[in-house]
DSSP file (Angstrom, degrees, kcal/mol; ACC not computed):
  #  RESIDUE AA STRUCTURE BP1 BP2  ACC     N-H-->O    O-->H-N    N-H-->O    O-->H-N    TCO  KAPPA ALPHA  PHI   PSI    X-CA   Y-CA   Z-CA
    1    1 A M     >        0   0    0      0, 0.0     4,-2.0     0, 0.0     5,-0.1   0.000 360.0 360.0 360.0 -37.9  -75.8  -16.4  106.9
    2    2 A N  H  >  +     0   0    0      1,-0.2     4,-2.2     2,-0.2     5,-0.2   0.875 360.0  52.4 -63.6 -39.2  -76.5  -19.5  109.0
    3    3 A L  H  > S+     0   0    0      2,-0.2     4,-2.4     1,-0.2    -1,-0.2   0.911 108.2  51.3 -63.0 -42.6  -78.1  -21.2  106.0
    4    4 A E  H  > S+     0   0    0      1,-0.2     4,-2.3     2,-0.2    -2,-0.2   0.889 108.7  51.0 -62.8 -38.7  -75.1  -20.4  103.8
    5    5 A N  H  X S+     0   0    0     -4,-2.0     4,-2.4     2,-0.2    -1,-0.2   0.918 111.0  48.5 -62.8 -44.4  -72.8  -21.9  106.5
    6    6 A N  H  X S+     0   0    0     -4,-2.2     4,-2.5     1,-0.2    -2,-0.2   0.891 111.6  49.6 -64.6 -40.0  -74.9  -25.1  106.6
    7    7 A Q  H  X S+     0   0    0     -4,-2.4     4,-2.3     2,-0.2    -1,-0.2   0.884 111.5  49.0 -64.5 -38.3  -74.8  -25.3  102.8
    8    8 A Q  H  X S+     0   0    0     -4,-2.3     4,-2.1     2,-0.2    -2,-0.2   0.884 111.1  49.6 -69.1 -38.1  -71.1  -24.9  102.8
    9    9 A K  H  X S+     0   0    0     -4,-2.4     4,-2.6     2,-0.2    -2,-0.2   0.905 111.0  50.4 -64.7 -40.1  -70.7  -27.6  105.5
   10   10 A D  H  X S+     0   0    0     -4,-2.5     4,-2.5     1,-0.2    -2,-0.2   0.911 110.0  49.2 -62.0 -42.9  -72.8  -29.9  103.5
   11   11 A R  H  X S+     0   0    0     -4,-2.3     4,-2.2     2,-0.2    -1,-0.2   0.879 111.0  51.4 -62.1 -38.6  -70.8  -29.3  100.3
   12   12 A L  H  X S+     0   0    0     -4,-2.1     4,-2.3     2,-0.2    -2,-0.2   0.930 110.8  47.5 -63.6 -47.3  -67.6  -30.0  102.3
   13   13 A L  H  X S+     0   0    0     -4,-2.6     4,-2.1     1,-0.2    -2,-0.2   0.914 112.3  48.5 -61.5 -44.9  -69.0  -33.2  103.7
   14   14 A V  H  X S+     0   0    0     -4,-2.5     4,-2.7     1,-0.2     5,-0.2   0.887 110.2  53.8 -62.6 -39.1  -70.1  -34.4  100.2
   15   15 A S  H  X S+     0   0    0     -4,-2.2     4,-2.2     1,-0.2    -1,-0.2   0.923 109.1  46.7 -63.3 -42.8  -66.7  -33.4   98.8
   16   16 A Y  H  X S+     0   0    0     -4,-2.3     4,-2.1     2,-0.2    -1,-0.2   0.870 112.1  51.5 -68.0 -34.0  -64.9  -35.6  101.4
   17   17 A I  H  X S+     0   0    0     -4,-2.1     4,-1.9     2,-0.2    -2,-0.2   0.929 111.8  46.7 -63.9 -45.2  -67.3  -38.5  100.7
   18   18 A L  H  X S+     0   0    0     -4,-2.7     4,-1.0     1,-0.2    11,-0.3   0.858 110.7  52.7 -67.2 -34.3  -66.6  -38.2   97.0
   19   19 A C  H >X S+     0   0    0     -4,-2.2     4,-0.6    -5,-0.2     3,-0.5   0.911 107.2  52.2 -65.0 -42.6  -62.9  -38.0   97.7
   20   20 A A  H >< S+     0   0    0     -4,-2.1     3,-1.4     1,-0.3     4,-0.2   0.887 103.3  57.6 -60.9 -39.5  -63.1  -41.2   99.7
   21   21 A V  H ><>S+     0   0    0     -4,-1.9     3,-1.7     1,-0.3     5,-1.2   0.794  95.4  68.4 -61.1 -28.2  -64.9  -42.9   96.8
   22   22 A G  H X<5S+     0   0    0     -4,-1.0     3,-1.4    -3,-0.5     5,-0.4   0.773  88.2  62.6 -62.9 -26.8  -61.8  -42.0   94.8
   23   23 A F  T <<5S+     0   0    0     -3,-1.4    -1,-0.3    -4,-0.6    -2,-0.2   0.540  99.1  56.9 -77.2  -5.0  -59.7  -44.4   96.8
   24   24 A F  T < 5S-     0   0    0     -3,-1.7    -1,-0.3    -4,-0.2    -2,-0.2   0.156 135.7 -77.7-107.5  14.9  -61.9  -47.2   95.5
   25   25 A G  T < 5S+     0   0    0     -3,-1.4     2,-0.5    22,-0.1    -3,-0.2   0.244 110.1  91.9 116.1 -14.1  -61.2  -46.4   91.8
   26   26 A L    > < +     0   0    0     -5,-1.2     3,-0.9    21,-0.1    -3,-0.2  -0.532  56.3 174.0-111.6  64.6  -63.3  -43.3   90.9
   27   27 A G  T 3   +     0   0    0     -2,-0.5    21,-0.3    -5,-0.4    20,-0.2  -0.366  54.4  35.7 -71.1 148.3  -60.9  -40.5   91.7
   28   28 A G  T 3> S+     0   0    0     15,-0.2     4,-2.2    19,-0.1    -1,-0.2   0.347  71.8 119.2  97.4  -4.6  -61.7  -36.9   90.9
   29   29 A L  H <> S+     0   0    0     -3,-0.9     4,-2.5   -11,-0.3     5,-0.2   0.882  76.6  54.3 -59.9 -37.7  -65.4  -36.9   91.6
   30   30 A H  H  > S+     0   0    0    -12,-0.3     4,-1.3     2,-0.2    -1,-0.2   0.870 108.2  49.6 -64.2 -35.9  -64.9  -34.3   94.4
   31   31 A R  H  4>S+     0   0    0      2,-0.2     5,-2.8     1,-0.2    -2,-0.2   0.912 109.9  49.1 -69.6 -42.4  -63.1  -32.1   91.9
   32   32 A L  H ><5S+     0   0    0     -4,-2.2     3,-1.7     1,-0.2    -2,-0.2   0.920 109.9  53.7 -57.9 -44.1  -65.9  -32.4   89.3
   33   33 A Y  H 3<5S+     0   0    0     -4,-2.5    -1,-0.2     1,-0.3    -2,-0.2   0.791 109.1  49.2 -62.0 -30.9  -68.4  -31.6   92.1
   34   34 A N  T 3<5S-     0   0    0     -4,-1.3    -1,-0.3    -3,-0.2    -2,-0.2   0.174 123.7-100.8 -99.1  17.2  -66.5  -28.4   92.9
   35   35 A G  T < 5S+     0   0    0     -3,-1.7     2,-1.2     1,-0.2     3,-0.2   0.579  83.3 127.6  83.9   9.0  -66.3  -27.2   89.4
   36   36 A K     >< +     0   0    0     -5,-2.8     4,-2.0     1,-0.2     5,-0.2  -0.616  27.2 163.7 -98.4  74.9  -62.8  -28.3   88.5
   37   37 A I  H  >  +     0   0    0     -2,-1.2     4,-2.3     1,-0.2     5,-0.2   0.910  65.4  50.1 -62.9 -49.7  -63.7  -30.1   85.4
   38   38 A G  H  > S+     0   0    0      1,-0.2     4,-1.8    -3,-0.2    -1,-0.2   0.938 118.0  36.7 -62.0 -49.8  -60.3  -30.4   83.7
   39   39 A T  H  > S+     0   0    0      1,-0.2     4,-2.7     2,-0.2    -1,-0.2   0.786 113.5  59.7 -75.7 -25.5  -58.4  -31.8   86.7
   40   40 A G  H  X S+     0   0    0     -4,-2.0     4,-2.1     2,-0.2    -2,-0.2   0.907 107.7  44.7 -65.2 -41.7  -61.5  -33.8   87.7
   41   41 A L  H  X S+     0   0    0     -4,-2.3     4,-1.9     2,-0.2    -2,-0.2   0.879 112.3  52.4 -69.3 -39.4  -61.4  -35.7   84.4
   42   42 A L  H  X S+     0   0    0     -4,-1.8     4,-1.5    -5,-0.2     7,-0.3   0.943 111.1  46.8 -60.6 -49.4  -57.6  -36.1   84.7
   43   43 A W  H  <>S+     0   0    0     -4,-2.7     5,-3.7     1,-0.2     6,-0.4   0.886 110.4  54.2 -58.2 -42.1  -58.1  -37.6   88.2
   44   44 A L  H  <5S+     0   0    0     -4,-2.1     3,-0.5     1,-0.2   -17,-0.2   0.864 112.5  41.9 -62.2 -37.7  -60.8  -39.8   86.9
   45   45 A C  H  <5S+     0   0    0     -4,-1.9    -1,-0.2    -3,-0.2    -2,-0.2   0.683 120.0  42.4 -85.2 -18.5  -58.6  -41.3   84.1
   46   46 A T  T  X5S-     0   0    0     -4,-1.5     4,-3.4    -5,-0.2     5,-0.3   0.095 114.3-103.7-117.4  22.7  -55.5  -41.7   86.3
   47   47 A F  H  >5S-     0   0    0     -3,-0.5     4,-2.1    -4,-0.3     7,-0.2   0.941  89.4 -40.3  56.9  49.3  -57.0  -43.1   89.5
   48   48 A G  H  4XS-     0   0    0     -5,-3.7     6,-1.9   -21,-0.3     5,-0.8   0.898 115.4 -50.9  67.0  40.7  -56.6  -39.8   91.3
   49   49 A L  H >>5S-     0   0    0     -6,-0.4     3,-1.0    -7,-0.3     4,-0.7   0.932 113.2 -46.2  57.7  48.5  -53.3  -39.0   89.8
   50   50 A F  H 3<5S-     0   0    0     -4,-3.4    -2,-0.2     1,-0.3    -1,-0.2   0.854 102.4 -67.9  60.2  39.5  -52.2  -42.5   90.9
   51   51 A Y  T 3X5S+     0   0    0     -4,-2.1     4,-1.8    -5,-0.3    -1,-0.3   0.221 125.8  94.3  68.9 -12.7  -53.7  -41.8   94.3
   52   52 A I  H <>5S+     0   0    0     -3,-1.0     4,-2.5     2,-0.2     5,-0.2   0.951  87.9  42.5 -70.3 -47.9  -51.1  -39.2   95.1
   53   53 A G  H  X<S+     0   0    0     -5,-0.8     4,-2.4    -4,-0.7    -4,-0.2   0.889 112.5  55.6 -62.7 -39.2  -53.3  -36.3   93.9
   54   54 A Q  H  > S+     0   0    0     -6,-1.9     4,-0.5    -7,-0.2    -1,-0.2   0.890 110.2  45.0 -61.4 -41.3  -56.3  -37.9   95.6
   55   55 A T  H >< S+     0   0    0     -4,-1.8     3,-1.0    -7,-0.3     4,-0.4   0.906 112.3  50.4 -70.1 -42.5  -54.4  -37.9   99.0
   56   56 A V  H >X S+     0   0    0     -4,-2.5     3,-2.0     1,-0.2     4,-1.0   0.889 101.8  64.1 -62.3 -38.0  -53.1  -34.4   98.6
   57   57 A D  H 3X S+     0   0    0     -4,-2.4     4,-2.0     1,-0.3    -1,-0.2   0.725  84.2  74.4 -62.5 -21.6  -56.7  -33.2   97.8
   58   58 A L  H << S+     0   0    0     -3,-1.0    -1,-0.3    -4,-0.5    -2,-0.2   0.822 104.4  40.1 -59.3 -28.3  -57.8  -34.3  101.4
   59   59 A L  H <4 S+     0   0    0     -3,-2.0     4,-0.3    -4,-0.4    -1,-0.2   0.750 117.2  49.3 -88.6 -27.4  -55.9  -31.1  102.5
   60   60 A L  H  X S+     0   0    0     -4,-1.0     4,-2.0     1,-0.2     3,-0.4   0.627  83.7  89.6 -89.2 -14.4  -57.1  -29.0   99.5
   61   61 A I  H  X S+     0   0    0     -4,-2.0     4,-2.7     1,-0.2     5,-0.2   0.883  82.2  55.6 -56.1 -45.9  -60.8  -29.7   99.7
   62   62 A P  H  > S+     0   0    0      0, 0.0     4,-2.4     0, 0.0    -1,-0.2   0.926 111.3  45.3 -54.4 -43.0  -61.8  -26.8  102.1
   63   63 A N  H  > S+     0   0    0     -3,-0.4     4,-2.8    -4,-0.3    -2,-0.2   0.888 111.5  53.5 -66.8 -36.8  -60.2  -24.3   99.7
   64   64 A M  H  X S+     0   0    0     -4,-2.0     4,-2.6     2,-0.2    -1,-0.2   0.931 110.8  46.1 -58.8 -45.7  -61.9  -26.0   96.7
   65   65 A V  H  X S+     0   0    0     -4,-2.7     4,-2.6     2,-0.2    -2,-0.2   0.927 113.3  49.0 -66.8 -44.1  -65.3  -25.7   98.4
   66   66 A D  H  X S+     0   0    0     -4,-2.4     4,-2.5    -5,-0.2    -2,-0.2   0.926 112.9  47.9 -58.9 -45.6  -64.6  -22.0   99.4
   67   67 A E  H  X S+     0   0    0     -4,-2.8     4,-2.6     1,-0.2    -2,-0.2   0.917 112.2  49.1 -63.5 -42.8  -63.5  -21.1   95.8
   68   68 A Y  H  X S+     0   0    0     -4,-2.6     4,-2.2     1,-0.2    -1,-0.2   0.912 112.4  47.1 -63.9 -42.3  -66.5  -22.9   94.3
   69   69 A E  H  X S+     0   0    0     -4,-2.6     4,-2.4     2,-0.2    -1,-0.2   0.902 112.0  51.3 -65.6 -40.2  -68.9  -21.0   96.7
   70   70 A R  H  X S+     0   0    0     -4,-2.5     4,-2.2     1,-0.2    -2,-0.2   0.922 110.8  48.7 -62.4 -43.9  -67.2  -17.7   95.9
   71   71 A N  H  X S+     0   0    0     -4,-2.6     4,-2.5     1,-0.2    -1,-0.2   0.902 109.8  51.8 -64.2 -40.7  -67.5  -18.3   92.2
   72   72 A L  H  X S+     0   0    0     -4,-2.2     4,-1.8     1,-0.2    -1,-0.2   0.919 110.1  49.0 -60.7 -44.8  -71.2  -19.2   92.6
   73   73 A R  H  <>S+     0   0    0     -4,-2.4     5,-3.2     2,-0.2     4,-0.5   0.922 111.8  48.7 -60.3 -44.2  -71.8  -15.9   94.5
   74   74 A L  H ><5S+     0   0    0     -4,-2.2     3,-0.9     1,-0.2    -2,-0.2   0.903 110.3  50.0 -64.8 -40.6  -70.1  -13.9   91.9
   75   75 A K  H 3<5S+     0   0    0     -4,-2.5    -1,-0.2     1,-0.2    -2,-0.2   0.838 110.4  51.6 -64.7 -32.5  -72.0  -15.5   89.0
   76   76 A A  T 3<5S-     0   0    0     -4,-1.8    -1,-0.2    -5,-0.2    -2,-0.2   0.514 120.0-113.2 -81.8  -5.6  -75.2  -14.8   91.0
   77   77 A G  T < 5S+     0   0    0     -3,-0.9     8,-2.9    -4,-0.5     9,-0.5   0.829  75.6 126.5  79.4  31.1  -74.1  -11.2   91.3
   78   78 A V  B   < -A   84   0A   0     -5,-3.2    -1,-0.3     6,-0.3    -2,-0.2  -0.979  56.7-126.4-125.5 137.0  -73.6  -11.3   95.1
   79   79 A S    >   -     0   0    0      4,-3.2     3,-2.2    -2,-0.4     6,-0.0  -0.213  37.1 -98.1 -70.4 167.8  -70.5  -10.2   97.0
   80   80 A P  T 3  S+     0   0    0      0, 0.0    -1,-0.1     0, 0.0    -7,-0.0   0.742 127.3  55.7 -60.2 -20.0  -68.8  -12.7   99.4
   81   81 A L  T 3  S-     0   0    0      2,-0.1    -2,-0.0     0, 0.0    -3,-0.0   0.439 123.6-104.8 -91.7   1.0  -70.6  -10.7  102.2
   82   82 A G  S <  S+     0   0    0     -3,-2.2     0, 0.0     1,-0.3     0, 0.0   0.520  74.3 139.2  92.5   6.1  -74.0  -11.3  100.6
   83   83 A V        -     0   0    0      1,-0.1    -4,-3.2     2,-0.0    -1,-0.3  -0.714  61.1-113.1 -85.8 130.8  -74.5   -7.8   99.2
   84   84 A P  B  >  -A   78   0A   0      0, 0.0     4,-1.7     0, 0.0    -6,-0.3  -0.461  23.9-151.4 -63.1 125.6  -76.0   -7.7   95.6
   85   85 A L  H  > S+     0   0    0     -8,-2.9     4,-2.2    -2,-0.3     5,-0.2   0.922  89.8  50.4 -69.1 -45.3  -73.2   -6.3   93.4
   86   86 A N  H  > S+     0   0    0     -9,-0.5     4,-2.4     1,-0.2    -1,-0.2   0.908 111.9  47.2 -62.9 -41.2  -75.4   -4.6   90.8
   87   87 A Q  H  > S+     0   0    0      1,-0.2     4,-2.9     2,-0.2    -1,-0.2   0.878 110.2  53.3 -68.4 -35.9  -77.5   -2.8   93.3
   88   88 A A  H  X S+     0   0    0     -4,-1.7     4,-2.0     2,-0.2    -2,-0.2   0.912 111.4  46.1 -64.1 -41.5  -74.3   -1.6   95.2
   89   89 A V  H  X S+     0   0    0     -4,-2.2     4,-1.2     2,-0.2    -2,-0.2   0.932 114.8  46.9 -68.1 -44.4  -72.9   -0.2   91.9
   90   90 A V  H >< S+     0   0    0     -4,-2.4     3,-0.6     1,-0.2     4,-0.5   0.937 113.3  48.4 -61.5 -47.9  -76.2    1.5   91.0
   91   91 A A  H >< S+     0   0    0     -4,-2.9     3,-0.8     1,-0.2     4,-0.4   0.861 109.4  52.1 -62.5 -36.4  -76.6    2.9   94.4
   92   92 A S  H 3< S+     0   0    0     -4,-2.0    -1,-0.2     1,-0.2    -2,-0.2   0.724 109.8  50.6 -73.0 -22.2  -73.1    4.3   94.6
   93   93 A Q  T << S+     0   0    0     -4,-1.2     3,-0.4    -3,-0.6    -1,-0.2   0.438  86.2  88.0 -95.7   3.0  -73.5    6.0   91.2
   94   94 A V  S <  S+     0   0    0     -3,-0.8    -1,-0.1    -4,-0.5    -2,-0.1   0.964 107.9   8.5 -69.0 -51.2  -76.8    7.8   92.0
   95   95 A H  S    S+     0   0    0     -4,-0.4    -1,-0.2    -3,-0.1    -2,-0.1  -0.160  87.7 140.0-125.7  40.8  -75.4   11.1   93.6
   96   96 A R        -     0   0    0     -3,-0.4     2,-0.2    31,-0.1    31,-0.1  -0.750  43.9-140.1 -91.0 122.9  -71.7   10.8   92.9
   97   97 A P        -     0   0    0      0, 0.0     2,-0.3     0, 0.0    -2,-0.1  -0.503  21.3-167.1 -74.9 149.9  -70.1   14.1   91.9
   98   98 A T    >   -     0   0    0     -2,-0.2     3,-1.6    30,-0.1     4,-0.4  -0.932  45.4 -14.3-134.1 159.7  -67.4   14.0   89.2
   99   99 A G  T 3> S+     0   0    0     -2,-0.3     4,-1.7     1,-0.3     3,-0.3  -0.230 132.0   1.7  57.3-127.0  -64.8   16.4   87.9
  100  100 A N  H 3> S+     0   0    0      1,-0.2     4,-2.6     2,-0.2    -1,-0.3   0.839 131.5  59.9 -63.3 -33.4  -65.3   19.9   89.0
  101  101 A Q  H <> S+     0   0    0     -3,-1.6     4,-2.2     1,-0.2    -1,-0.2   0.898 105.2  49.4 -62.3 -38.1  -68.3   19.0   91.1
  102  102 A L  H  > S+     0   0    0     -4,-0.4     4,-2.3    -3,-0.3    -1,-0.2   0.885 110.1  50.4 -67.3 -39.6  -66.1   16.6   93.1
  103  103 A M  H  X S+     0   0    0     -4,-1.7     4,-2.5     2,-0.2    -2,-0.2   0.913 110.5  49.8 -63.3 -42.4  -63.4   19.4   93.6
  104  104 A I  H  X S+     0   0    0     -4,-2.6     4,-2.3     1,-0.2    -2,-0.2   0.929 111.1  48.9 -61.0 -45.5  -66.1   21.8   94.8
  105  105 A K  H  X S+     0   0    0     -4,-2.2     4,-2.2     1,-0.2    -1,-0.2   0.885 110.9  50.9 -62.7 -40.4  -67.5   19.2   97.2
  106  106 A L  H  X S+     0   0    0     -4,-2.3     4,-2.7     2,-0.2    -1,-0.2   0.895 109.0  50.2 -66.4 -38.7  -64.0   18.5   98.5
  107  107 A I  H  X S+     0   0    0     -4,-2.5     4,-2.5     2,-0.2    -2,-0.2   0.909 110.6  50.3 -63.9 -40.9  -63.3   22.2   99.1
  108  108 A E  H  X S+     0   0    0     -4,-2.3     4,-1.9     2,-0.2    -2,-0.2   0.894 110.9  49.3 -62.9 -39.2  -66.6   22.4  101.0
  109  109 A A  H  X S+     0   0    0     -4,-2.2     4,-0.8     2,-0.2    -2,-0.2   0.916 111.8  47.9 -66.8 -42.1  -65.6   19.5  103.1
  110  110 A A  H ><>S+     0   0    0     -4,-2.7     5,-3.3     1,-0.2     3,-0.7   0.890 109.2  54.3 -62.9 -40.4  -62.2   20.9  103.8
  111  111 A E  H ><5S+     0   0    0     -4,-2.5     3,-1.3     1,-0.3    -1,-0.2   0.907 107.4  49.5 -62.6 -40.8  -63.8   24.2  104.7
  112  112 A S  H 3<5S+     0   0    0     -4,-1.9    -1,-0.3     1,-0.3    -2,-0.2   0.676 110.8  52.4 -70.3 -16.9  -66.1   22.5  107.2
  113  113 A K  T X<5S-     0   0    0     -4,-0.8     3,-0.6    -3,-0.7    -1,-0.3   0.126 125.7 -96.2-106.2  18.8  -63.0   20.7  108.7
  114  114 A G  T < 5S-     0   0    0     -3,-1.3    -3,-0.2     1,-0.2    -2,-0.1   0.727  80.9 -53.5  77.3  23.5  -60.9   23.9  109.3
  115  115 A G  T 3 <S+     0   0    0     -5,-3.3    46,-3.5     1,-0.3     2,-0.4   0.458 115.7 104.5  93.2   0.0  -59.0   23.6  106.0
  116  116 A F  E <   +B  160   0B   0     -3,-0.6     2,-0.3    -6,-0.6    -1,-0.3  -0.917  41.5 171.7-118.4 143.1  -57.8   20.0  106.5
  117  117 A L  E     -B  159   0B   0     42,-1.6    42,-3.2    -2,-0.4     2,-0.2  -0.986  18.2-154.2-151.3 136.9  -59.1   16.9  104.9
  118  118 A T     >  -     0   0    0     -2,-0.3     4,-2.2    40,-0.2     5,-0.1  -0.669  35.2-111.0-101.1 166.7  -58.2   13.2  104.7
  119  119 A V  H  > S+     0   0    0     38,-0.5     4,-2.4    -2,-0.2     5,-0.2   0.920 119.3  52.9 -60.9 -43.7  -59.2   11.0  101.8
  120  120 A T  H  > S+     0   0    0      1,-0.2     4,-2.4     2,-0.2    -1,-0.2   0.891 108.7  49.1 -61.8 -39.5  -61.6    9.1  104.0
  121  121 A Q  H  > S+     0   0    0      1,-0.2     4,-2.4     2,-0.2    -1,-0.2   0.894 110.5  51.9 -64.9 -38.1  -63.3   12.3  105.1
  122  122 A G  H  X S+     0   0    0     -4,-2.2     4,-2.2     2,-0.2     6,-0.4   0.885 109.3  49.3 -65.4 -38.3  -63.6   13.3  101.4
  123  123 A V  H  X S+     0   0    0     -4,-2.4     4,-3.0     2,-0.2    -2,-0.2   0.938 112.5  48.0 -60.8 -49.4  -65.2    9.9  100.6
  124  124 A K  H  < S+     0   0    0     -4,-2.4    -2,-0.2     1,-0.2    -1,-0.2   0.904 115.2  44.2 -59.3 -44.2  -67.6   10.3  103.4
  125  125 A F  H  < S+     0   0    0     -4,-2.4    -1,-0.2    -5,-0.2    -2,-0.2   0.847 126.4  28.0 -73.9 -36.3  -68.6   13.8  102.5
  126  126 A T  H  < S-     0   0    0     -4,-2.2    -2,-0.2    -5,-0.2    -3,-0.2   0.721  89.4-132.2-102.6 -22.9  -68.9   13.3   98.7
  127  127 A G     <  +     0   0    0     -4,-3.0    -4,-0.1     1,-0.3    -3,-0.1   0.450  62.9 132.6  81.2   1.3  -69.8    9.6   98.3
  128  128 A A        -     0   0    0     -6,-0.4    -1,-0.3    -5,-0.1    -2,-0.1  -0.325  64.1 -90.4 -79.3 169.0  -67.2    9.2   95.6
  129  129 A S     >  -     0   0    0      1,-0.1     4,-2.5    -3,-0.1     5,-0.2  -0.279  32.7-110.6 -75.7 163.3  -64.7    6.3   95.7
  130  130 A F  H  > S+     0   0    0      1,-0.2     4,-3.0     2,-0.2     5,-0.3   0.918 119.1  51.2 -57.8 -44.9  -61.4    6.4   97.5
  131  131 A A  H  > S+     0   0    0      1,-0.2     4,-2.4     2,-0.2    -1,-0.2   0.897 110.3  48.1 -63.2 -41.4  -59.5    6.4   94.2
  132  132 A E  H  > S+     0   0    0      2,-0.2     4,-2.3     1,-0.2    -1,-0.2   0.932 114.8  45.2 -64.4 -44.8  -61.6    9.2   92.8
  133  133 A V  H  X S+     0   0    0     -4,-2.5     4,-2.7     2,-0.2     5,-0.2   0.935 114.6  47.4 -64.2 -46.9  -61.1   11.4   95.9
  134  134 A E  H  X S+     0   0    0     -4,-3.0     4,-2.5    -5,-0.2     5,-0.2   0.913 112.5  49.8 -62.5 -41.3  -57.4   10.7   96.2
  135  135 A A  H  X S+     0   0    0     -4,-2.4     4,-2.1    -5,-0.3    -1,-0.2   0.910 112.5  47.7 -63.1 -41.2  -56.8   11.4   92.4
  136  136 A T  H  X S+     0   0    0     -4,-2.3     4,-2.1     2,-0.2    -2,-0.2   0.902 112.4  48.0 -67.8 -40.2  -58.7   14.7   92.7
  137  137 A L  H  X S+     0   0    0     -4,-2.7     4,-2.0     2,-0.2    -2,-0.2   0.868 111.9  50.3 -69.4 -34.9  -56.9   15.7   95.8
  138  138 A N  H  X S+     0   0    0     -4,-2.5     4,-2.6     2,-0.2    -2,-0.2   0.874 108.8  52.6 -65.1 -38.7  -53.5   14.8   94.2
  139  139 A E  H  X S+     0   0    0     -4,-2.1     4,-1.6     1,-0.2    -2,-0.2   0.916 109.6  48.3 -62.5 -43.3  -54.5   16.8   91.1
  140  140 A M  H  <>S+     0   0    0     -4,-2.1     5,-1.9     2,-0.2     6,-0.9   0.861 110.8  51.7 -63.5 -36.5  -55.2   19.8   93.4
  141  141 A Y  H ><5S+     0   0    0     -4,-2.0     3,-1.5     4,-0.2    -2,-0.2   0.920 107.6  51.7 -65.6 -44.3  -51.9   19.3   95.1
  142  142 A K  H 3<5S+     0   0    0     -4,-2.6    -1,-0.2     1,-0.3    -2,-0.2   0.839 108.4  51.7 -63.8 -32.0  -50.0   19.3   91.8
  143  143 A S  T 3<5S-     0   0    0     -4,-1.6    -1,-0.3    -5,-0.2    -2,-0.2   0.459 118.4-113.2 -86.9   1.5  -51.7   22.5   90.8
  144  144 A G  T < 5S+     0   0    0     -3,-1.5    -3,-0.2     2,-0.2    -2,-0.1   0.500  87.3 111.8  87.3   6.3  -50.6   24.1   94.1
  145  145 A Y  S   <S+     0   0    0     -5,-1.9    18,-0.4     1,-0.1    17,-0.4   0.696  78.7  39.3 -82.5 -19.0  -54.0   24.6   95.7
  146  146 A V        -     0   0    0     -6,-0.9     2,-0.3    15,-0.2    -2,-0.2  -0.965  65.9-150.5-134.2 145.3  -53.4   22.0   98.4
  147  147 A K  E     -C  160   0B   0     13,-2.6    13,-4.1    -2,-0.4     2,-0.5  -0.883  20.5-128.8-111.0 149.8  -50.4   21.0  100.6
  148  148 A I  E     +C  159   0B   0     -2,-0.3     2,-0.2    11,-0.2    11,-0.2  -0.857  38.1 158.0-100.9 129.7  -49.9   17.5  101.9
  149  149 A D  E     -C  158   0B   0      9,-3.1     9,-2.5    -2,-0.5     2,-0.4  -0.700  35.8-115.2-131.3-177.1  -49.3   17.1  105.7
  150  150 A N  E     -C  157   0B   0      7,-0.2     7,-0.2    -2,-0.2     6,-0.1  -0.989  29.7-112.7-125.4 138.5  -49.6   14.4  108.3
  151  151 A D     >  -     0   0    0      5,-3.0     4,-2.5    -2,-0.4     5,-0.1  -0.564  24.5-141.9 -68.9 127.6  -51.9   14.5  111.2
  152  152 A P  T  4 S+     0   0    0      0, 0.0    -1,-0.2     0, 0.0     0, 0.0   0.766  96.5  42.4 -66.3 -23.5  -49.6   14.8  114.3
  153  153 A N  T  4 S+     0   0    0      3,-0.1    -2,-0.0     1,-0.1    -3,-0.0   0.912 130.9  18.4 -86.9 -46.7  -51.9   12.5  116.4
  154  154 A T  T  4 S-     0   0    0      2,-0.1     3,-0.1     0, 0.0    -1,-0.1   0.663  89.2-130.0-101.1 -19.6  -52.7    9.7  113.9
  155  155 A G     <  +     0   0    0     -4,-2.5     3,-0.1     1,-0.3     2,-0.1   0.481  53.9 152.4  79.5   2.9  -50.1   10.1  111.3
  156  156 A A        -     0   0    0     -6,-0.1    -5,-3.0     1,-0.1     2,-0.4  -0.347  54.7-103.5 -67.4 144.6  -52.8   10.0  108.6
  157  157 A V  E     - C   0 150B   0     -7,-0.2   -38,-0.5    -3,-0.1     2,-0.4  -0.539  45.0-171.0 -68.5 126.6  -52.1   11.9  105.3
  158  158 A T  E     - C   0 149B   0     -9,-2.5    -9,-3.1    -2,-0.4     2,-0.5  -0.912  19.9-138.6-121.6 149.0  -54.0   15.1  105.4
  159  159 A Y  E     -BC 117 148B   0    -42,-3.2   -42,-1.6    -2,-0.4     2,-0.6  -0.939  18.3-151.7-106.5 123.6  -54.5   17.6  102.6
  160  160 A H  E     -BC 116 147B   0    -13,-4.1   -13,-2.6    -2,-0.5     2,-1.2  -0.863   5.5-156.1-105.1 120.7  -54.3   21.2  103.8
  161  161 A F    >   -     0   0    0    -46,-3.5     3,-1.6    -2,-0.6   -15,-0.2  -0.763  13.1-171.5 -90.3  92.5  -56.2   23.8  101.9
  162  162 A H  T 3  S+     0   0    0     -2,-1.2    -1,-0.2   -17,-0.4   -16,-0.1   0.662  77.0  59.8 -68.5 -16.5  -54.1   26.8  102.8
  163  163 A E  T 3         0   0    0    -18,-0.4    -1,-0.3     1,-0.2   -17,-0.1   0.587 360.0 360.0 -85.5  -9.3  -56.5   29.4  101.3
  164  164 A L    <         0   0    0     -3,-1.6    -1,-0.2   -49,-0.1    -2,-0.2   0.462 360.0 360.0 -89.9 360.0  -59.4   28.4  103.6
């Protein structure tokens, strides 16, 4: 992570240097350097949008650098936190129950929790996504197998399996 911070600081410094060069007639080099090709060429042809755009960019450069770094990570298949995206997707799909299997797992989880279950507990127990667990619990609610309550201490939405 420290190496990434140093690289980002270096990119920021180079961007400011290129922006400064723009005040001597070559505007937009900092934009080209940070992947903003269209506006970089526009700045280059119009002296940094008549130096107004060049001046405003002094405030915008940190965001340009962050956006460029984020896009590079995504193209490389790495999340902003440095986790490989493809491996995370594959790992999360290895033992994920779906459909009726997910319902059964949620019922087992609720049974172990005294008949009450939150979405977060369902995710932890099954390994399914929040959206999948919530959709399945709402489906069970609509069919009458589950009631929706609130935890009196935390206020969290809980699903009460009244038959357990």
